[in-house]
N, CA, C and O atoms as a GROMACS GRO file, in nm:
protein
  628
    1MET      N    1   6.680   5.350  -4.746
    1MET     CA    2   6.724   5.259  -4.760
    1MET      C    3   6.863   5.248  -4.901
    1MET      O    4   6.964   5.181  -4.916
    2GLY      N    5   6.807   5.334  -4.964
    2GLY     CA    6   6.870   5.333  -5.079
    2GLY      C    7   6.860   5.464  -5.140
    2GLY      O    8   6.751   5.516  -5.165
    3VAL      N    9   6.985   5.520  -5.166
    3VAL     CA   10   6.986   5.650  -5.285
    3VAL      C   11   7.049   5.652  -5.425
    3VAL      O   12   7.154   5.590  -5.408
    4GLU      N   13   7.046   5.670  -5.486
    4GLU     CA   14   7.082   5.671  -5.623
    4GLU      C   15   7.056   5.787  -5.739
    4GLU      O   16   6.936   5.807  -5.762
    5LEU      N   17   7.131   5.850  -5.800
    5LEU     CA   18   7.136   5.980  -5.839
    5LEU      C   19   7.156   5.917  -5.982
    5LEU      O   20   7.240   5.829  -6.002
    6CYS      N   21   7.059   5.975  -6.096
    6CYS     CA   22   7.110   5.968  -6.231
    6CYS      C   23   7.051   6.094  -6.279
    6CYS      O   24   6.986   6.172  -6.210
    7ASN      N   25   7.092   6.113  -6.460
    7ASN     CA   26   7.057   6.227  -6.527
    7ASN      C   27   6.976   6.187  -6.642
    7ASN      O   28   6.989   6.229  -6.757
    8HIS      N   29   6.876   6.088  -6.592
    8HIS     CA   30   6.782   6.008  -6.690
    8HIS      C   31   6.649   6.119  -6.668
    8HIS      O   32   6.632   6.172  -6.558
    9GLY      N   33   6.576   6.141  -6.763
    9GLY     CA   34   6.450   6.215  -6.775
    9GLY      C   35   6.339   6.139  -6.737
    9GLY      O   36   6.236   6.204  -6.754
   10SER      N   37   6.314   5.990  -6.678
   10SER     CA   38   6.257   5.962  -6.592
   10SER      C   39   6.254   5.821  -6.539
   10SER      O   40   6.289   5.745  -6.630
   11ASP      N   41   6.226   5.751  -6.419
   11ASP     CA   42   6.231   5.700  -6.348
   11ASP      C   43   6.240   5.525  -6.407
   11ASP      O   44   6.278   5.422  -6.352
   12SER      N   45   6.184   5.554  -6.545
   12SER     CA   46   6.136   5.425  -6.609
   12SER      C   47   6.280   5.350  -6.641
   12SER      O   48   6.364   5.406  -6.710
   13GLY      N   49   6.304   5.200  -6.577
   13GLY     CA   50   6.414   5.111  -6.589
   13GLY      C   51   6.519   5.131  -6.520
   13GLY      O   52   6.635   5.092  -6.536
   14LEU      N   53   6.463   5.206  -6.429
   14LEU     CA   54   6.528   5.218  -6.304
   14LEU      C   55   6.537   5.132  -6.194
   14LEU      O   56   6.644   5.130  -6.133
   15MET      N   57   6.442   5.058  -6.157
   15MET     CA   58   6.353   4.972  -6.034
   15MET      C   59   6.482   4.857  -6.068
   15MET      O   60   6.568   4.845  -5.982
   16GLN      N   61   6.490   4.795  -6.162
   16GLN     CA   62   6.614   4.658  -6.131
   16GLN      C   63   6.728   4.731  -6.060
   16GLN      O   64   6.754   4.713  -5.941
   17PRO      N   65   6.794   4.815  -6.142
   17PRO     CA   66   6.950   4.835  -6.052
   17PRO      C   67   6.911   4.894  -5.930
   17PRO      O   68   6.980   4.844  -5.841
   18MET      N   69   6.811   5.000  -5.871
   18MET     CA   70   6.806   4.955  -5.734
   18MET      C   71   6.766   4.871  -5.662
   18MET      O   72   6.810   4.874  -5.548
   19HIS      N   73   6.675   4.771  -5.692
   19HIS     CA   74   6.664   4.668  -5.685
   19HIS      C   75   6.818   4.585  -5.608
   19HIS      O   76   6.849   4.575  -5.490
   20GLN      N   77   6.877   4.542  -5.716
   20GLN     CA   78   7.056   4.532  -5.697
   20GLN      C   79   7.098   4.583  -5.583
   20GLN      O   80   7.115   4.522  -5.477
   21GLN      N   81   7.117   4.710  -5.608
   21GLN     CA   82   7.142   4.772  -5.516
   21GLN      C   83   7.127   4.762  -5.344
   21GLN      O   84   7.211   4.780  -5.256
   22LEU      N   85   7.010   4.731  -5.341
   22LEU     CA   86   6.939   4.703  -5.215
   22LEU      C   87   6.999   4.538  -5.179
   22LEU      O   88   7.039   4.503  -5.068
   23GLN      N   89   6.995   4.477  -5.264
   23GLN     CA   90   6.989   4.299  -5.247
   23GLN      C   91   7.142   4.322  -5.245
   23GLN      O   92   7.169   4.242  -5.156
   24GLN      N   93   7.260   4.374  -5.281
   24GLN     CA   94   7.381   4.391  -5.230
   24GLN      C   95   7.426   4.447  -5.097
   24GLN      O   96   7.504   4.395  -5.016
   25ARG      N   97   7.358   4.572  -5.088
   25ARG     CA   98   7.366   4.614  -4.939
   25ARG      C   99   7.330   4.510  -4.819
   25ARG      O  100   7.411   4.476  -4.732
   26TYR      N  101   7.192   4.464  -4.828
   26TYR     CA  102   7.098   4.384  -4.702
   26TYR      C  103   7.100   4.248  -4.726
   26TYR      O  104   7.051   4.169  -4.644
   27ALA      N  105   7.174   4.195  -4.878
   27ALA     CA  106   7.176   4.065  -4.879
   27ALA      C  107   7.049   3.995  -4.882
   27ALA      O  108   7.050   3.874  -4.859
   28ARG      N  109   6.934   4.056  -4.909
   28ARG     CA  110   6.771   4.029  -4.942
   28ARG      C  111   6.707   4.132  -4.932
   28ARG      O  112   6.743   4.242  -4.890
   29ILE      N  113   6.564   4.082  -4.986
   29ILE     CA  114   6.496   4.141  -5.060
   29ILE      C  115   6.343   4.109  -4.985
   29ILE      O  116   6.285   4.001  -4.996
   30ALA      N  117   6.311   4.180  -4.938
   30ALA     CA  118   6.135   4.166  -4.900
   30ALA      C  119   6.059   4.145  -5.032
   30ALA      O  120   6.040   4.229  -5.120
   31PRO      N  121   6.021   4.027  -5.029
   31PRO     CA  122   5.896   3.979  -5.140
   31PRO      C  123   5.860   4.068  -5.253
   31PRO      O  124   5.897   4.066  -5.370
   32PRO      N  125   5.751   4.173  -5.164
   32PRO     CA  126   5.700   4.250  -5.204
   32PRO      C  127   5.805   4.400  -5.268
   32PRO      O  128   5.919   4.404  -5.223
   33TRP      N  129   5.769   4.496  -5.354
   33TRP     CA  130   5.825   4.580  -5.394
   33TRP      C  131   5.710   4.683  -5.449
   33TRP      O  132   5.626   4.668  -5.536
   34LEU      N  133   5.735   4.774  -5.379
   34LEU     CA  134   5.631   4.918  -5.410
   34LEU      C  135   5.762   5.015  -5.450
   34LEU      O  136   5.874   5.033  -5.402
   35ALA      N  137   5.672   5.081  -5.593
   35ALA     CA  138   5.738   5.179  -5.627
   35ALA      C  139   5.599   5.276  -5.719
   35ALA      O  140   5.488   5.237  -5.754
   36ASP      N  141   5.654   5.389  -5.731
   36ASP     CA  142   5.548   5.446  -5.827
   36ASP      C  143   5.531   5.434  -5.889
   36ASP      O  144   5.579   5.324  -5.916
   37GLY      N  145   5.465   5.486  -6.001
   37GLY     CA  146   5.432   5.466  -6.147
   37GLY      C  147   5.531   5.479  -6.237
   37GLY      O  148   5.559   5.408  -6.333
   38GLY      N  149   5.610   5.638  -6.172
   38GLY     CA  150   5.731   5.640  -6.284
   38GLY      C  151   5.794   5.515  -6.305
   38GLY      O  152   5.811   5.506  -6.426
   39TYR      N  153   5.841   5.403  -6.242
   39TYR     CA  154   5.921   5.309  -6.202
   39TYR      C  155   5.859   5.186  -6.324
   39TYR      O  156   5.907   5.078  -6.361
   40VAL      N  157   5.731   5.260  -6.365
   40VAL     CA  158   5.689   5.102  -6.466
   40VAL      C  159   5.794   5.080  -6.558
   40VAL      O  160   5.870   5.170  -6.598
   41ASN      N  161   5.801   4.928  -6.602
   41ASN     CA  162   5.889   4.930  -6.706
   41ASN      C  163   5.903   4.762  -6.704
   41ASN      O  164   5.946   4.698  -6.609
   42LEU      N  165   5.863   4.715  -6.815
   42LEU     CA  166   5.787   4.537  -6.827
   42LEU      C  167   5.928   4.473  -6.776
   42LEU      O  168   5.943   4.430  -6.662
   43ALA      N  169   6.016   4.474  -6.866
   43ALA     CA  170   6.188   4.412  -6.849
   43ALA      C  171   6.207   4.441  -6.698
   43ALA      O  172   6.278   4.353  -6.650
   44ASP      N  173   6.168   4.539  -6.600
   44ASP     CA  174   6.244   4.542  -6.488
   44ASP      C  175   6.119   4.477  -6.393
   44ASP      O  176   6.166   4.433  -6.288
   45ILE      N  177   6.006   4.464  -6.400
   45ILE     CA  178   5.915   4.398  -6.352
   45ILE      C  179   5.927   4.210  -6.346
   45ILE      O  180   5.910   4.136  -6.249
   46GLU      N  181   5.967   4.175  -6.500
   46GLU     CA  182   6.001   4.077  -6.510
   46GLU      C  183   6.126   4.019  -6.440
   46GLU      O  184   6.123   3.942  -6.345
   47ALA      N  185   6.219   4.058  -6.491
   47ALA     CA  186   6.376   4.073  -6.373
   47ALA      C  187   6.324   4.010  -6.229
   47ALA      O  188   6.318   3.896  -6.184
   48LEU      N  189   6.293   4.135  -6.181
   48LEU     CA  190   6.248   4.138  -6.017
   48LEU      C  191   6.115   4.006  -5.982
   48LEU      O  192   6.099   3.992  -5.861
   49ASP      N  193   6.034   3.924  -6.060
   49ASP     CA  194   5.992   3.845  -6.056
   49ASP      C  195   6.043   3.695  -6.062
   49ASP      O  196   5.990   3.597  -6.010
   50ARG      N  197   6.176   3.703  -6.149
   50ARG     CA  198   6.271   3.583  -6.173
   50ARG      C  199   6.323   3.598  -6.033
   50ARG      O  200   6.312   3.489  -5.978
   51GLN      N  201   6.370   3.681  -5.958
   51GLN     CA  202   6.424   3.695  -5.844
   51GLN      C  203   6.375   3.650  -5.694
   51GLN      O  204   6.433   3.623  -5.588
   52GLY      N  205   6.211   3.658  -5.746
   52GLY     CA  206   6.126   3.586  -5.636
   52GLY      C  207   6.061   3.721  -5.572
   52GLY      O  208   6.000   3.710  -5.466
   53THR      N  209   6.074   3.847  -5.633
   53THR     CA  210   6.010   3.940  -5.567
   53THR      C  211   5.872   4.012  -5.690
   53THR      O  212   5.873   4.034  -5.811
   54GLN      N  213   5.770   4.030  -5.584
   54GLN     CA  214   5.698   4.116  -5.660
   54GLN      C  215   5.664   4.219  -5.693
   54GLN      O  216   5.611   4.277  -5.599
   55ALA      N  217   5.667   4.272  -5.774
   55ALA     CA  218   5.658   4.441  -5.815
   55ALA      C  219   5.488   4.472  -5.758
   55ALA      O  220   5.396   4.391  -5.768
   56TRP      N  221   5.478   4.615  -5.695
   56TRP     CA  222   5.357   4.649  -5.644
   56TRP      C  223   5.436   4.767  -5.707
   56TRP      O  224   5.536   4.818  -5.657
   57VAL      N  225   5.347   4.821  -5.884
   57VAL     CA  226   5.438   4.949  -5.907
   57VAL      C  227   5.273   4.973  -5.987
   57VAL      O  228   5.245   4.864  -6.037
   58PRO      N  229   5.174   5.061  -6.011
   58PRO     CA  230   5.054   5.118  -6.048
   58PRO      C  231   5.070   5.099  -6.168
   58PRO      O  232   5.178   5.138  -6.213
   59LEU      N  233   4.984   5.040  -6.252
   59LEU     CA  234   4.938   5.054  -6.408
   59LEU      C  235   4.966   5.153  -6.460
   59LEU      O  236   4.935   5.248  -6.388
   60PRO      N  237   5.012   5.184  -6.557
   60PRO     CA  238   5.013   5.315  -6.672
   60PRO      C  239   4.884   5.342  -6.678
   60PRO      O  240   4.811   5.247  -6.650
   61ALA      N  241   4.821   5.465  -6.714
   61ALA     CA  242   4.695   5.509  -6.766
   61ALA      C  243   4.687   5.437  -6.902
   61ALA      O  244   4.790   5.431  -6.969
   62SER      N  245   4.564   5.378  -6.950
   62SER     CA  246   4.553   5.310  -7.063
   62SER      C  247   4.540   5.395  -7.210
   62SER      O  248   4.526   5.517  -7.199
   63ARG      N  249   4.541   5.377  -7.253
   63ARG     CA  250   4.533   5.456  -7.392
   63ARG      C  251   4.367   5.427  -7.445
   63ARG      O  252   4.292   5.505  -7.503
   64LYS      N  253   4.348   5.319  -7.411
   64LYS     CA  254   4.193   5.250  -7.454
   64LYS      C  255   4.094   5.217  -7.314
   64LYS      O  256   4.063   5.117  -7.249
   65PRO      N  257   4.068   5.364  -7.310
   65PRO     CA  258   3.943   5.386  -7.188
   65PRO      C  259   3.851   5.254  -7.144
   65PRO      O  260   3.818   5.215  -7.032
   66ALA      N  261   3.822   5.202  -7.271
   66ALA     CA  262   3.704   5.092  -7.267
   66ALA      C  263   3.720   4.965  -7.220
   66ALA      O  264   3.636   4.881  -7.186
   67SER      N  265   3.892   4.963  -7.227
   67SER     CA  266   3.954   4.767  -7.214
   67SER      C  267   4.006   4.825  -7.052
   67SER      O  268   4.038   4.935  -7.009
   68ASP      N  269   3.996   4.705  -7.002
   68ASP     CA  270   4.020   4.650  -6.867
   68ASP      C  271   4.160   4.658  -6.823
   68ASP      O  272   4.225   4.559  -6.855
   69PRO      N  273   4.225   4.748  -6.758
   69PRO     CA  274   4.392   4.774  -6.752
   69PRO      C  275   4.447   4.643  -6.712
   69PRO      O  276   4.547   4.591  -6.762
   70HIS      N  277   4.370   4.591  -6.615
   70HIS     CA  278   4.413   4.507  -6.548
   70HIS      C  279   4.401   4.354  -6.581
   70HIS      O  280   4.424   4.258  -6.507
   71ALA      N  281   4.349   4.355  -6.746
   71ALA     CA  282   4.340   4.211  -6.807
   71ALA      C  283   4.465   4.143  -6.863
   71ALA      O  284   4.537   4.242  -6.876
   72PRO      N  285   4.511   4.079  -6.890
   72PRO     CA  286   4.660   4.019  -6.967
   72PRO      C  287   4.618   4.077  -7.095
   72PRO      O  288   4.508   4.062  -7.149
   73LYS      N  289   4.742   4.164  -7.147
   73LYS     CA  290   4.738   4.214  -7.281
   73LYS      C  291   4.798   4.103  -7.378
   73LYS      O  292   4.849   4.001  -7.333
   74ARG      N  293   4.789   4.133  -7.539
   74ARG     CA  294   4.821   4.000  -7.620
   74ARG      C  295   5.046   4.046  -7.608
   74ARG      O  296   5.100   4.156  -7.621
   75GLY      N  297   5.091   3.949  -7.588
   75GLY     CA  298   5.222   3.943  -7.560
   75GLY      C  299   5.281   3.975  -7.441
   75GLY      O  300   5.402   3.994  -7.438
   76ASP      N  301   5.186   3.989  -7.300
   76ASP     CA  302   5.215   3.935  -7.179
   76ASP      C  303   5.261   3.820  -7.127
   76ASP      O  304   5.196   3.716  -7.139
   77SER      N  305   5.394   3.826  -7.055
   77SER     CA  306   5.454   3.752  -6.992
   77SER      C  307   5.357   3.653  -6.887
   77SER      O  308   5.237   3.681  -6.880
   78PRO      N  309   5.400   3.562  -6.822
   78PRO     CA  310   5.348   3.580  -6.683
   78PRO      C  311   5.320   3.672  -6.603
   78PRO      O  312   5.222   3.728  -6.555
   79ALA      N  313   5.488   3.677  -6.597
   79ALA     CA  314   5.484   3.751  -6.499
   79ALA      C  315   5.404   3.914  -6.503
   79ALA      O  316   5.359   3.971  -6.404
   80ILE      N  317   5.402   3.965  -6.643
   80ILE     CA  318   5.345   4.104  -6.639
   80ILE      C  319   5.198   4.061  -6.581
   80ILE      O  320   5.135   4.125  -6.496
   81ALA      N  321   5.157   3.943  -6.643
   81ALA     CA  322   5.009   3.929  -6.659
   81ALA      C  323   4.974   3.909  -6.494
   81ALA      O  324   4.862   3.931  -6.450
   82GLN      N  325   5.075   3.870  -6.420
   82GLN     CA  326   5.048   3.860  -6.308
   82GLN      C  327   5.020   3.975  -6.192
   82GLN      O  328   4.938   3.997  -6.103
   83TRP      N  329   5.132   4.031  -6.244
   83TRP     CA  330   5.142   4.199  -6.221
   83TRP      C  331   5.006   4.315  -6.267
   83TRP      O  332   4.971   4.412  -6.200
   84ARG      N  333   4.953   4.273  -6.390
   84ARG     CA  334   4.831   4.364  -6.393
   84ARG      C  335   4.718   4.321  -6.318
   84ARG      O  336   4.658   4.409  -6.257
   85ALA      N  337   4.672   4.191  -6.308
   85ALA     CA  338   4.573   4.129  -6.190
   85ALA      C  339   4.618   4.202  -6.070
   85ALA      O  340   4.554   4.286  -6.006
   86ARG      N  341   4.731   4.160  -6.048
   86ARG     CA  342   4.778   4.190  -5.864
   86ARG      C  343   4.723   4.340  -5.835
   86ARG      O  344   4.672   4.372  -5.728
   87MET      N  345   4.742   4.437  -5.957
   87MET     CA  346   4.715   4.594  -5.972
   87MET      C  347   4.602   4.616  -5.908
   87MET      O  348   4.571   4.694  -5.818
   88GLY      N  349   4.533   4.520  -5.979
   88GLY     CA  350   4.358   4.495  -5.982
   88GLY      C  351   4.279   4.476  -5.869
   88GLY      O  352   4.157   4.465  -5.860
   89THR      N  353   4.387   4.472  -5.764
   89THR     CA  354   4.302   4.369  -5.632
   89THR      C  355   4.271   4.521  -5.537
   89THR      O  356   4.318   4.631  -5.567
   90PRO      N  357   4.210   4.502  -5.457
   90PRO     CA  358   4.171   4.584  -5.310
   90PRO      C  359   4.288   4.602  -5.253
   90PRO      O  360   4.332   4.713  -5.223
   91GLN      N  361   4.373   4.448  -5.226
   91GLN     CA  362   4.542   4.501  -5.171
   91GLN      C  363   4.618   4.627  -5.220
   91GLN      O  364   4.681   4.713  -5.158
   92ALA      N  365   4.596   4.613  -5.328
   92ALA     CA  366   4.698   4.705  -5.428
   92ALA      C  367   4.666   4.848  -5.410
   92ALA      O  368   4.758   4.931  -5.404
   93ALA      N  369   4.519   4.888  -5.399
   93ALA     CA  370   4.455   5.021  -5.349
   93ALA      C  371   4.522   5.038  -5.222
   93ALA      O  372   4.599   5.134  -5.226
   94SER      N  373   4.519   4.974  -5.103
   94SER     CA  374   4.530   4.954  -4.984
   94SER      C  375   4.706   4.988  -4.957
   94SER      O  376   4.755   5.071  -4.880
   95ILE      N  377   4.768   4.900  -5.041
   95ILE     CA  378   4.934   4.923  -5.033
   95ILE      C  379   4.975   5.126  -5.102
   95ILE      O  380   5.036   5.221  -5.054
   96ASP      N  381   4.899   5.102  -5.233
   96ASP     CA  382   4.982   5.208  -5.280
   96ASP      C  383   4.954   5.344  -5.215
   96ASP      O  384   5.038   5.434  -5.212
   97LYS      N  385   4.801   5.359  -5.152
   97LYS     CA  386   4.820   5.515  -5.113
   97LYS      C  387   4.876   5.563  -4.969
   97LYS      O  388   4.888   5.683  -4.945
   98PRO      N  389   4.904   5.480  -4.890
   98PRO     CA  390   4.989   5.503  -4.805
   98PRO      C  391   5.113   5.505  -4.827
   98PRO      O  392   5.196   5.573  -4.767
   99HIS      N  393   5.136   5.416  -4.932
   99HIS     CA  394   5.280   5.428  -4.986
   99HIS      C  395   5.351   5.571  -5.079
   99HIS      O  396   5.461   5.625  -5.068
  100ALA      N  397   5.280   5.589  -5.134
  100ALA     CA  398   5.271   5.761  -5.225
  100ALA      C  399   5.262   5.840  -5.102
  100ALA      O  400   5.375   5.885  -5.083
  101SER      N  401   5.198   5.872  -5.026
  101SER     CA  402   5.184   5.951  -4.929
  101SER      C  403   5.347   5.991  -4.866
  101SER      O  404   5.404   6.100  -4.876
  102ARG      N  405   5.387   5.893  -4.816
  102ARG     CA  406   5.533   5.877  -4.758
  102ARG      C  407   5.680   5.926  -4.839
  102ARG      O  408   5.773   6.003  -4.814
  103VAL      N  409   5.637   5.820  -4.964
  103VAL     CA  410   5.751   5.895  -5.047
  103VAL      C  411   5.727   6.026  -5.088
  103VAL      O  412   5.828   6.095  -5.100
  104GLU      N  413   5.619   6.078  -5.114
  104GLU     CA  414   5.596   6.226  -5.159
  104GLU      C  415   5.657   6.281  -5.042
  104GLU      O  416   5.726   6.383  -5.051
  105CYS      N  417   5.633   6.211  -4.909
  105CYS     CA  418   5.656   6.386  -4.799
  105CYS      C  419   5.801   6.372  -4.789
  105CYS      O  420   5.872   6.464  -4.748
  106VAL      N  421   5.848   6.256  -4.828
  106VAL     CA  422   6.035   6.271  -4.818
  106VAL      C  423   6.062   6.408  -4.916
  106VAL      O  424   6.107   6.520  -4.890
  107ASN      N  425   6.014   6.345  -5.042
  107ASN     CA  426   6.094   6.488  -5.125
  107ASN      C  427   6.058   6.620  -5.090
  107ASN      O  428   6.138   6.714  -5.086
  108ALA      N  429   5.907   6.629  -5.059
  108ALA     CA  430   5.842   6.764  -4.987
  108ALA      C  431   5.979   6.810  -4.884
  108ALA      O  432   6.032   6.921  -4.888
  109GLN      N  433   6.014   6.709  -4.804
  109GLN     CA  434   6.078   6.765  -4.663
  109GLN      C  435   6.255   6.771  -4.710
  109GLN      O  436   6.337   6.826  -4.636
  110LEU      N  437   6.295   6.703  -4.848
  110LEU     CA  438   6.413   6.752  -4.890
  110LEU      C  439   6.425   6.853  -4.971
  110LEU      O  440   6.539   6.879  -5.010
  111ARG      N  441   6.349   6.910  -5.004
  111ARG     CA  442   6.297   7.045  -5.045
  111ARG      C  443   6.298   7.169  -4.960
  111ARG      O  444   6.356   7.278  -4.959
  112ARG      N  445   6.212   7.106  -4.890
  112ARG     CA  446   6.200   7.233  -4.783
  112ARG      C  447   6.347   7.275  -4.690
  112ARG      O  448   6.378   7.384  -4.643
  113ARG      N  449   6.397   7.186  -4.687
  113ARG     CA  450   6.536   7.127  -4.620
  113ARG      C  451   6.641   7.220  -4.727
  113ARG      O  452   6.752   7.248  -4.682
  114GLY      N  453   6.606   7.267  -4.868
  114GLY     CA  454   6.693   7.319  -4.909
  114GLY      C  455   6.787   7.235  -5.063
  114GLY      O  456   6.885   7.252  -5.136
  115LEU      N  457   6.699   7.164  -5.044
  115LEU     CA  458   6.769   7.023  -5.192
  115LEU      C  459   6.642   7.105  -5.328
  115LEU      O  460   6.539   7.051  -5.368
  116LEU      N  461   6.686   7.217  -5.363
  116LEU     CA  462   6.610   7.234  -5.469
  116LEU      C  463   6.661   7.239  -5.631
  116LEU      O  464   6.607   7.227  -5.741
  117ARG      N  465   6.781   7.260  -5.586
  117ARG     CA  466   6.896   7.230  -5.698
  117ARG      C  467   7.041   7.190  -5.624
  117ARG      O  468   7.068   7.205  -5.504
  118PHE      N  469   7.103   7.148  -5.702
  118PHE     CA  470   7.240   7.058  -5.666
  118PHE      C  471   7.347   7.217  -5.692
  118PHE      O  472   7.347   7.283  -5.795
  119ASN      N  473   7.394   7.233  -5.619
  119ASN     CA  474   7.492   7.349  -5.595
  119ASN      C  475   7.658   7.297  -5.655
  119ASN      O  476   7.744   7.382  -5.636
  120VAL      N  477   7.695   7.198  -5.706
  120VAL     CA  478   7.808   7.113  -5.759
  120VAL      C  479   7.775   7.066  -5.879
  120VAL      O  480   7.661   7.064  -5.925
  121CYS      N  481   7.889   7.021  -5.938
  121CYS     CA  482   7.923   7.004  -6.068
  121CYS      C  483   7.922   6.794  -6.107
  121CYS      O  484   7.949   6.711  -6.020
  122GLY      N  485   7.907   6.779  -6.166
  122GLY     CA  486   7.900   6.633  -6.184
  122GLY      C  487   7.779   6.526  -6.083
  122GLY      O  488   7.746   6.550  -5.966
  123LEU      N  489   7.742   6.437  -6.148
  123LEU     CA  490   7.706   6.333  -6.079
  123LEU      C  491   7.749   6.292  -5.953
  123LEU      O  492   7.670   6.285  -5.859
  124LEU      N  493   7.896   6.257  -5.940
  124LEU     CA  494   7.935   6.195  -5.849
  124LEU      C  495   7.927   6.285  -5.729
  124LEU      O  496   7.905   6.239  -5.617
  125LYS      N  497   7.942   6.395  -5.750
  125LYS     CA  498   7.928   6.523  -5.645
  125LYS      C  499   7.806   6.569  -5.599
  125LYS      O  500   7.780   6.626  -5.493
  126ALA      N  501   7.742   6.543  -5.682
  126ALA     CA  502   7.578   6.607  -5.693
  126ALA      C  503   7.530   6.423  -5.602
  126ALA      O  504   7.451   6.419  -5.507
  127GLN      N  505   7.565   6.356  -5.633
  127GLN     CA  506   7.526   6.206  -5.595
  127GLN      C  507   7.594   6.235  -5.411
  127GLN      O  508   7.541   6.165  -5.324
  128ALA      N  509   7.681   6.313  -5.376
  128ALA     CA  510   7.752   6.314  -5.271
  128ALA      C  511   7.679   6.385  -5.158
  128ALA      O  512   7.680   6.347  -5.041
  129VAL      N  513   7.616   6.491  -5.203
  129VAL     CA  514   7.493   6.604  -5.158
  129VAL      C  515   7.394   6.501  -5.112
  129VAL      O  516   7.366   6.478  -4.994
  130LEU      N  517   7.344   6.441  -5.221
  130LEU     CA  518   7.195   6.411  -5.214
  130LEU      C  519   7.233   6.270  -5.076
  130LEU      O  520   7.147   6.236  -4.995
  131LEU      N  521   7.367   6.214  -5.080
  131LEU     CA  522   7.377   6.128  -4.962
  131LEU      C  523   7.369   6.210  -4.785
  131LEU      O  524   7.327   6.186  -4.672
  132TRP      N  525   7.437   6.310  -4.857
  132TRP     CA  526   7.443   6.394  -4.670
  132TRP      C  527   7.284   6.408  -4.677
  132TRP      O  528   7.243   6.385  -4.563
  133HIS      N  529   7.208   6.429  -4.740
  133HIS     CA  530   7.051   6.491  -4.720
  133HIS      C  531   6.970   6.376  -4.687
  133HIS      O  532   6.869   6.390  -4.618
  134ALA      N  533   7.020   6.227  -4.744
  134ALA     CA  534   6.938   6.131  -4.694
  134ALA      C  535   6.990   6.076  -4.533
  134ALA      O  536   6.924   5.993  -4.471
  135LEU      N  537   7.099   6.127  -4.486
  135LEU     CA  538   7.142   6.057  -4.401
  135LEU      C  539   7.095   6.150  -4.306
  135LEU      O  540   7.066   6.102  -4.196
  136ALA      N  541   7.076   6.320  -4.327
  136ALA     CA  542   7.025   6.380  -4.238
  136ALA      C  543   6.849   6.354  -4.228
  136ALA      O  544   6.802   6.342  -4.115
  137HIS      N  545   6.768   6.347  -4.329
  137HIS     CA  546   6.618   6.278  -4.298
  137HIS      C  547   6.666   6.161  -4.249
  137HIS      O  548   6.673   6.164  -4.127
  138ASN      N  549   6.696   6.074  -4.291
  138ASN     CA  550   6.737   5.912  -4.145
  138ASN      C  551   6.731   5.961  -4.031
  138ASN      O  552   6.643   5.929  -3.950
  139LEU      N  553   6.842   6.065  -4.002
  139LEU     CA  554   6.868   6.093  -3.878
  139LEU      C  555   6.736   6.148  -3.796
  139LEU      O  556   6.694   6.099  -3.691
  140GLN      N  557   6.680   6.255  -3.861
  140GLN     CA  558   6.576   6.327  -3.819
  140GLN      C  559   6.457   6.240  -3.801
  140GLN      O  560   6.370   6.263  -3.717
  141ARG      N  561   6.457   6.130  -3.890
  141ARG     CA  562   6.333   6.058  -3.874
  141ARG      C  563   6.321   5.932  -3.767
  141ARG      O  564   6.217   5.870  -3.745
  142MET      N  565   6.446   5.910  -3.708
  142MET     CA  566   6.473   5.828  -3.616
  142MET      C  567   6.486   5.900  -3.492
  142MET      O  568   6.492   5.827  -3.393
  143LEU      N  569   6.492   6.008  -3.476
  143LEU     CA  570   6.469   6.124  -3.370
  143LEU      C  571   6.307   6.089  -3.326
  143LEU      O  572   6.251   6.038  -3.229
  144SER      N  573   6.263   6.152  -3.465
  144SER     CA  574   6.078   6.159  -3.426
  144SER      C  575   6.064   6.057  -3.402
  144SER      O  576   6.015   6.053  -3.290
  145LEU      N  577   6.079   5.948  -3.446
  145LEU     CA  578   6.025   5.802  -3.412
  145LEU      C  579   6.032   5.780  -3.236
  145LEU      O  580   5.938   5.752  -3.161
  146GLN      N  581   6.174   5.801  -3.202
  146GLN     CA  582   6.201   5.789  -3.068
  146GLN      C  583   6.091   5.881  -2.967
  146GLN      O  584   6.029   5.839  -2.868
  147ALA      N  585   6.090   5.986  -3.013
  147ALA     CA  586   6.005   6.068  -2.953
  147ALA      C  587   5.873   6.053  -2.967
  147ALA      O  588   5.793   6.115  -2.897
  148ALA      N  589   5.845   5.985  -3.041
  148ALA     CA  590   5.698   5.945  -3.035
  148ALA      C  591   5.650   5.834  -2.945
  148ALA      O  592   5.540   5.820  -2.892
  149ALA      N  593   5.778   5.742  -2.938
  149ALA     CA  594   5.796   5.630  -2.871
  149ALA      C  595   5.800   5.641  -2.764
  149ALA      O  596   5.726   5.568  -2.698
  150ALA      N  597   5.877   5.727  -2.702
  150ALA     CA  598   5.874   5.774  -2.543
  150ALA      C  599   5.754   5.869  -2.480
  150ALA      O  600   5.725   5.878  -2.360
  151THR      N  601   5.691   5.938  -2.592
  151THR     CA  602   5.518   5.992  -2.550
  151THR      C  603   5.420   5.871  -2.526
  151THR      O  604   5.324   5.875  -2.449
  152THR      N  605   5.447   5.796  -2.580
  152THR     CA  606   5.323   5.661  -2.618
  152THR      C  607   5.371   5.601  -2.504
  152THR      O  608   5.269   5.595  -2.435
  153ALA      N  609   5.462   5.552  -2.438
  153ALA     CA  610   5.538   5.497  -2.338
  153ALA      C  611   5.468   5.580  -2.215
  153ALA      O  612   5.377   5.536  -2.145
  154ALA      N  613   5.526   5.703  -2.204
  154ALA     CA  614   5.498   5.788  -2.064
  154ALA      C  615   5.321   5.760  -2.052
  154ALA      O  616   5.276   5.706  -1.951
  155ALA      N  617   5.236   5.802  -2.160
  155ALA     CA  618   5.108   5.796  -2.187
  155ALA      C  619   5.058   5.632  -2.124
  155ALA      O  620   4.985   5.632  -2.025
  156ALA      N  621   5.088   5.534  -2.168
  156ALA     CA  622   5.097   5.409  -2.119
  156ALA      C  623   5.087   5.406  -2.011
  156ALA      O  624   4.985   5.364  -1.956
  157GLY      N  625   5.228   5.464  -1.928
  157GLY     CA  626   5.287   5.400  -1.777
  157GLY      C  627   5.169   5.484  -1.682
  157GLY      O  628   5.167   5.470  -1.560
   0.00000   0.00000   0.00000
């Protein structure tokens, strides 16, 4: 759906820019927004909430094991308090587990196809290489879904 390459040390703070990229590309965004724990950034969660998007991002590990990580913390905005509570629900656990396996599977497939390092210089050239890999991944995924659908139809018929 979207690809962005940067030279940041972590994904924190990158959720809002990706949200904007997808909103510009597709002119709408589904209200739930799934991201892995590396994207946790309270300002991003609040920004998505202002745009009507619920962030489903795992809570970071608590520094105080005795405290409830899903309870609102002093200074939390309503959006952050809702996010903390939402991530403590059974629905959050049921969403996060399959999401994590799909995302990590894509990363593993890219590595298996040779994207271990970029053999070009500069972010623009590396972004082009990444886009080619994303396109190849999407085409291969489309073909495998079509083959699975054909097999299911033949078995049912």
